[in-house]
C-alpha positions as CSV (number, residue, x, y, z in Angstrom):
1,M,-16.2,-5.8,6.1
2,R,-16.2,-9.2,7.7
3,D,-13.1,-10.9,6.3
4,E,-14.4,-10.6,2.8
5,C,-10.9,-10.1,1.7
6,R,-9.7,-13.6,2.7
7,T,-10.6,-14.6,-0.9
8,A,-7.5,-12.9,-2.0
9,L,-5.4,-15.0,0.2
10,V,-5.8,-18.1,-1.9
11,V,-3.9,-16.4,-4.7
12,V,-1.5,-14.7,-2.3
13,M,-0.3,-17.9,-0.6
14,V,1.1,-19.3,-3.8
15,V,3.1,-16.1,-4.3
16,I,4.6,-15.6,-0.9
17,V,4.6,-19.0,0.8
18,G,8.4,-19.0,0.7
19,L,8.9,-15.9,2.6
20,G,9.4,-17.8,5.9
21,A,8.5,-17.0,9.4
22,A,9.3,-13.6,11.0
23,C,11.2,-13.3,14.3
24,S,9.8,-11.5,17.4
25,S,11.7,-8.6,18.7
26,A,12.5,-7.0,22.0
27,P,10.7,-3.7,23.0
28,T,12.3,-0.7,21.3
29,G,11.5,1.7,24.1
30,T,10.1,4.3,21.7
31,E,7.2,6.4,23.1
32,P,4.5,8.3,21.2
33,S,5.3,12.0,20.6
34,P,2.7,14.7,19.9
35,R,1.2,14.3,16.4
36,E,0.0,17.4,14.7
37,V,-3.0,17.3,12.3
38,P,-1.4,18.1,8.9
39,A,-3.0,20.2,6.1
40,G,-3.3,19.3,2.5
41,R,-4.6,16.5,0.3
42,F,-6.0,13.6,2.2
43,E,-5.6,15.5,5.5
44,A,-7.3,18.2,7.6
45,G,-8.5,21.1,5.5
46,G,-8.0,19.4,2.1
47,D,-10.5,18.3,-0.5
48,T,-12.3,15.1,0.2
49,E,-10.7,12.4,-1.9
50,R,-12.9,9.9,-3.8
51,C,-11.7,6.4,-3.2
52,V,-13.2,3.1,-4.1
53,Y,-12.9,-0.5,-3.0
54,T,-13.2,-2.9,-6.0
55,A,-12.6,-6.3,-4.4
56,N,-8.8,-5.7,-4.5
57,R,-8.8,-5.7,-8.3
58,V,-7.2,-3.1,-10.5
59,D,-9.3,-4.0,-13.5
60,Q,-12.5,-3.5,-11.6
61,L,-11.3,-0.1,-10.4
62,D,-10.8,0.7,-14.1
63,A,-14.3,-0.5,-14.9
64,F,-15.8,1.7,-12.2
65,A,-13.8,4.7,-13.5
66,D,-15.2,4.0,-17.0
67,A,-18.7,3.9,-15.5
68,I,-18.4,7.3,-13.8
69,G,-16.5,8.8,-16.7
70,E,-13.5,9.9,-14.6
71,P,-10.3,8.4,-13.4
72,V,-10.1,7.2,-9.8
73,A,-6.8,8.0,-8.1
74,C,-7.5,6.4,-4.7
75,A,-8.1,2.7,-4.0
76,L,-8.9,0.8,-0.8
77,V,-7.2,-2.5,-0.4
78,F,-6.9,-5.1,2.4
79,N,-3.9,-6.7,4.1
80,N,-6.0,-8.2,7.0
81,A,-5.7,-12.0,6.2
82,A,-2.1,-12.8,6.8
83,P,-1.4,-16.3,8.1
84,T,2.1,-15.5,9.4
85,W,4.2,-12.5,10.4
86,A,6.1,-12.7,7.1
87,H,2.9,-12.3,5.1
88,L,1.8,-9.4,7.2
89,E,5.2,-7.7,6.8
90,Q,5.3,-8.1,3.0
91,P,1.7,-7.3,1.8
92,W,0.5,-9.6,-0.9
93,F,-0.5,-6.7,-3.2
94,T,3.1,-5.4,-3.4
95,I,4.5,-8.6,-5.0
96,H,1.6,-10.2,-6.9
97,S,2.4,-11.4,-10.4
98,S,-0.9,-10.3,-11.9
99,P,-1.3,-6.7,-12.8
100,D,-4.9,-6.9,-11.6
101,F,-3.7,-7.5,-8.1
102,N,-0.4,-5.6,-7.9
103,W,-1.3,-2.3,-6.4
104,A,2.3,-1.2,-6.0
105,D,2.6,-1.3,-9.8
106,W,-0.7,0.6,-10.0
107,K,0.7,3.3,-7.8
108,A,4.1,3.4,-9.6
109,A,2.3,4.3,-12.8
110,D,1.1,7.6,-11.4
111,P,2.7,9.2,-8.3
112,D,-0.5,11.1,-7.6
113,R,-2.4,7.9,-6.8
114,R,-2.9,6.8,-3.2
115,L,-3.7,3.6,-1.4
116,V,-5.8,3.2,1.7
117,I,-4.5,0.0,3.3
118,T,-6.7,-1.9,5.7
119,Q,-3.9,-3.4,7.9
120,S,-4.3,-5.9,10.6
121,L,-2.3,-5.7,13.9
122,I,-1.6,-9.4,13.9
123,P,-1.4,-12.5,11.6
124,D,-3.2,-15.7,12.4
125,E,-0.2,-17.2,14.3
126,V,-0.4,-15.4,17.6
127,P,-1.0,-16.4,21.2
128,T,-4.3,-15.6,22.9
129,D,-2.7,-12.8,24.9
130,W,-1.4,-11.0,21.9
131,R,-2.8,-7.7,23.1
132,Q,-0.7,-7.8,26.2
133,V,2.4,-9.1,24.3
134,G,2.0,-6.3,21.7
135,A,1.6,-3.7,24.3
136,T,5.1,-4.6,25.6
137,G,6.7,-3.9,22.2
138,A,7.4,-7.5,21.3
139,Y,5.9,-7.0,17.8
140,D,7.5,-3.6,17.0
141,A,10.0,-5.1,14.6
142,S,7.3,-6.5,12.5
143,A,5.6,-3.1,12.2
144,E,9.0,-1.7,11.2
145,R,9.5,-4.3,8.5
146,L,6.0,-3.7,7.2
147,A,6.8,0.0,6.9
148,E,10.2,-0.7,5.3
149,N,8.6,-2.9,2.6
150,L,5.8,-0.4,1.9
151,V,8.4,2.4,1.5
152,A,10.6,0.2,-0.7
153,E,7.6,-0.4,-3.0
154,G,6.8,3.4,-3.3
155,L,3.8,3.2,-0.9
156,G,5.2,5.3,1.9
157,D,2.5,7.9,1.6
158,S,-0.4,5.4,2.1
159,V,-3.2,5.8,4.6
160,I,-2.9,2.9,7.0
161,R,-6.4,1.9,8.3
162,L,-5.0,0.0,11.2
163,A,-7.1,-2.7,12.9
164,H,-10.3,-1.5,11.2
165,E,-13.7,-2.2,12.8
166,A,-12.1,-3.4,16.0
167,N,-15.3,-2.8,17.9
168,G,-16.9,-5.7,15.9
169,T,-16.8,-9.3,16.8
170,W,-15.5,-10.7,13.5
171,T,-12.0,-9.2,13.2
172,K,-9.2,-11.2,14.6
173,D,-7.5,-8.0,15.9
174,R,-10.6,-6.7,17.7
175,V,-10.4,-4.8,21.0
176,G,-11.5,-7.6,23.2
177,D,-14.2,-7.7,25.9
178,D,-13.1,-5.8,28.9
179,P,-11.3,-2.6,29.9
180,A,-8.0,-4.3,30.5
181,A,-8.1,-5.7,26.9
182,Y,-9.0,-2.2,25.6
183,D,-6.0,-0.7,27.3
184,D,-3.6,-3.2,26.0
185,W,-5.1,-3.0,22.5
186,R,-4.8,0.8,22.3
187,T,-1.3,0.7,23.7
188,Y,-0.3,-1.8,21.0
189,W,-2.0,0.2,18.3
190,G,0.0,3.2,19.3
191,R,3.3,1.3,19.4
192,F,2.6,-0.1,15.9
193,V,2.2,3.5,14.6
194,V,5.4,4.7,16.3
195,A,7.3,1.8,14.9
196,M,6.1,2.4,11.3
197,D,6.7,6.2,11.7
198,A,10.4,5.6,12.7
199,V,11.2,4.0,9.3
200,P,13.1,6.5,7.0
201,G,10.9,7.6,4.1
202,S,7.6,6.9,5.8
203,D,4.9,9.5,5.4
204,F,1.9,7.4,6.4
205,L,-1.4,8.7,7.8
206,F,-3.1,6.4,10.3
207,D,-6.8,6.0,10.3
208,W,-8.7,4.6,13.4
209,T,-11.9,3.2,11.9
210,V,-15.1,2.4,13.9
211,N,-17.9,0.2,12.6
212,A,-21.1,2.2,13.0
213,G,-23.7,0.8,15.4
214,T,-21.7,-2.3,16.4
215,R,-21.0,-3.1,20.0
216,P,-21.3,0.5,21.2
217,I,-18.2,0.4,23.4
218,P,-17.5,4.0,24.5
219,L,-15.1,5.4,21.9
220,D,-12.8,6.9,24.6
221,A,-12.3,3.4,26.0
222,Y,-10.3,2.2,23.0
223,Y,-9.2,5.4,21.2
224,P,-5.4,5.1,20.9
225,G,-4.8,8.9,21.3
226,D,-4.5,12.1,19.4
227,D,-0.7,11.6,19.3
228,V,-0.9,8.5,17.1
229,V,-4.2,9.0,15.2
230,D,-4.4,11.2,12.1
231,I,-7.9,10.4,10.8
232,I,-11.0,9.0,12.6
233,G,-13.1,6.8,10.3
234,V,-16.6,5.3,10.3
235,D,-17.8,2.4,8.2
236,V,-21.5,2.5,7.4
237,Y,-23.8,0.4,5.3
238,D,-27.5,0.6,4.5
239,F,-28.4,-2.7,6.1
240,W,-30.9,-3.1,9.0
241,D,-30.4,-5.7,11.7
242,E,-34.0,-6.5,12.7
243,P,-33.2,-8.8,15.7
244,I,-31.4,-5.8,17.3
245,L,-33.2,-2.8,15.8
246,G,-36.7,-4.1,15.3
247,P,-38.7,-3.7,12.0
248,A,-37.1,-1.4,9.5
249,P,-38.9,1.9,8.8
250,V,-40.5,2.2,5.4
251,D,-39.6,5.8,5.1
252,P,-36.0,6.2,3.9
253,A,-35.5,9.4,5.9
254,E,-36.7,7.8,9.1
255,R,-34.5,4.8,8.4
256,W,-31.4,7.0,8.1
257,A,-32.3,9.1,11.1
258,Q,-32.6,6.0,13.4
259,R,-29.3,4.5,12.2
260,Y,-27.5,7.8,12.5
261,V,-28.4,8.3,16.2
262,E,-28.2,4.7,17.4
263,P,-25.7,4.0,20.2
264,G,-22.3,3.9,18.6
265,G,-23.8,5.1,15.3
266,T,-22.4,7.3,12.6
267,G,-23.4,10.5,14.4
268,S,-21.4,9.7,17.5
269,V,-18.3,9.0,15.4
270,V,-18.7,12.3,13.5
271,A,-19.0,14.1,16.8
272,F,-16.0,12.3,18.3
273,A,-13.8,13.3,15.3
274,K,-14.9,16.9,15.8
275,A,-14.2,16.8,19.5
276,H,-10.6,15.6,18.8
277,D,-10.0,18.0,16.0
278,K,-9.3,15.2,13.6
279,P,-10.5,14.9,10.0
280,L,-13.2,12.3,9.4
281,S,-13.1,9.5,6.8
282,I,-15.8,7.1,5.5
283,P,-13.5,4.2,4.4
284,E,-16.3,1.8,3.7
285,W,-19.9,2.8,2.8
286,G,-22.4,1.2,0.6
287,L,-25.9,0.1,-0.3
288,S,-27.3,-3.3,0.9
289,A,-29.4,-5.4,-1.4
290,V,-33.0,-6.2,-0.6
291,G,-33.1,-9.4,1.4
292,H,-29.6,-9.0,2.7
293,K,-29.8,-8.1,6.4
294,G,-32.7,-5.8,5.8
295,G,-31.1,-3.9,3.0
296,A,-33.1,-1.2,1.2
297,G,-31.5,-1.9,-2.2
298,D,-31.5,1.1,-4.6
299,N,-31.9,3.9,-2.0
300,P,-30.6,7.3,-3.2
301,M,-31.4,8.9,0.1
302,F,-28.6,6.9,1.6
303,I,-26.2,8.4,-1.0
304,D,-27.6,11.9,-0.3
305,E,-27.0,11.5,3.5
306,I,-23.4,10.3,3.0
307,A,-22.9,13.3,0.7
308,R,-24.3,15.5,3.4
309,I,-21.8,14.3,6.0
310,V,-19.0,15.0,3.4
311,A,-20.3,18.5,2.8
312,D,-20.8,19.4,6.4
313,N,-17.6,18.0,7.9
314,D,-13.9,17.9,7.3
315,V,-13.8,14.5,5.5
316,S,-10.4,13.4,4.2
317,Y,-11.7,10.6,2.0
318,Q,-14.7,8.4,1.3
319,A,-14.6,5.0,-0.3
320,Y,-17.7,3.3,-1.8
321,F,-17.5,-0.5,-1.3
322,Q,-18.0,-1.6,-4.9
323,A,-18.3,-5.3,-4.2
324,T,-21.0,-7.9,-3.5
325,T,-21.0,-9.3,0.0
326,D,-23.6,-10.1,2.7
327,V,-24.1,-6.4,3.5
328,A,-22.9,-4.6,0.3
329,M,-24.0,-4.4,-3.3
330,L,-22.6,-2.8,-6.5
331,L,-23.5,0.8,-6.9
332,T,-23.7,0.2,-10.6
333,D,-26.6,-2.2,-10.0
334,A,-28.7,0.6,-8.4
335,P,-29.5,3.1,-11.1
336,R,-31.2,5.8,-9.0
337,S,-28.4,5.7,-6.4
338,F,-25.8,5.7,-9.0
339,A,-27.3,8.9,-10.5
340,A,-27.2,10.4,-7.0
341,Y,-23.6,9.4,-6.6
342,L,-22.6,11.0,-9.9
343,E,-24.5,14.2,-8.8
344,H,-22.7,14.5,-5.5
345,F,-19.3,13.1,-6.1
């Protein structure tokens, strides 16, 4: 989502403003090694985990669990709005004083719980050539400190959704606009993974997430590689960008079919994951309200089609985006779709 999580930063700044600035590091010289696709929960061959994003709030996750009548053991959170390296390295949700924002405490209460962490490659304070700098290894130490802090907080088994939706134009750690930038970006992405993996106690899974139908850059052009990617993700919402796509079809089936096969759309990411023998994820998916970027509102067919992807593919996890934004609406505000969700998931 387009920096919707910066709202959490207002609270976070008060808590961690005293952490100080981080120091840059020299290249470590580590190189990626072959990465096998593991088997088990959250991974290739395991059951699809039901996750939910609830605006970074534990109490809202509890409310969603009450609404569906079952506990939710997986939450999507964001650490993509760090002003400094110190904030990036010590995620705000690990030290927050409020139990409704401290996800380390939530995890500690039940070891079977899991976090999917949307993690930026950079904070706000970086030079314009950060991709080139990162590709040299200059930021490796910050990746290591991030991993050390997550492990120390009991979050060493989290899924790291690193530099999500980098094919978009709204993320600060996006891939850039030309092949040279893509190459530097994917090299830095891989170094970040290797640095985090090197920390004792780390058992992270790394998710490379594409935003469906946005800037259809060839996926191979910025894919970091099978040796550093565990999961290939696709974010998909039921909005319709009329200036680009033209008038939205009235028929929900036609609407889905067109979005699925559009350049860089969901179908292409599903096929890419299969081609690379990687499990798929759907880290963000959701309905879009009527009047919000051509949203269809309560559209149970959209739920049905997401469920079809889950049923027909090796999907590690899926996370409904249970928040109100410019392209997302609460599932609980859409009774027909909510019924479909309960039936499928």
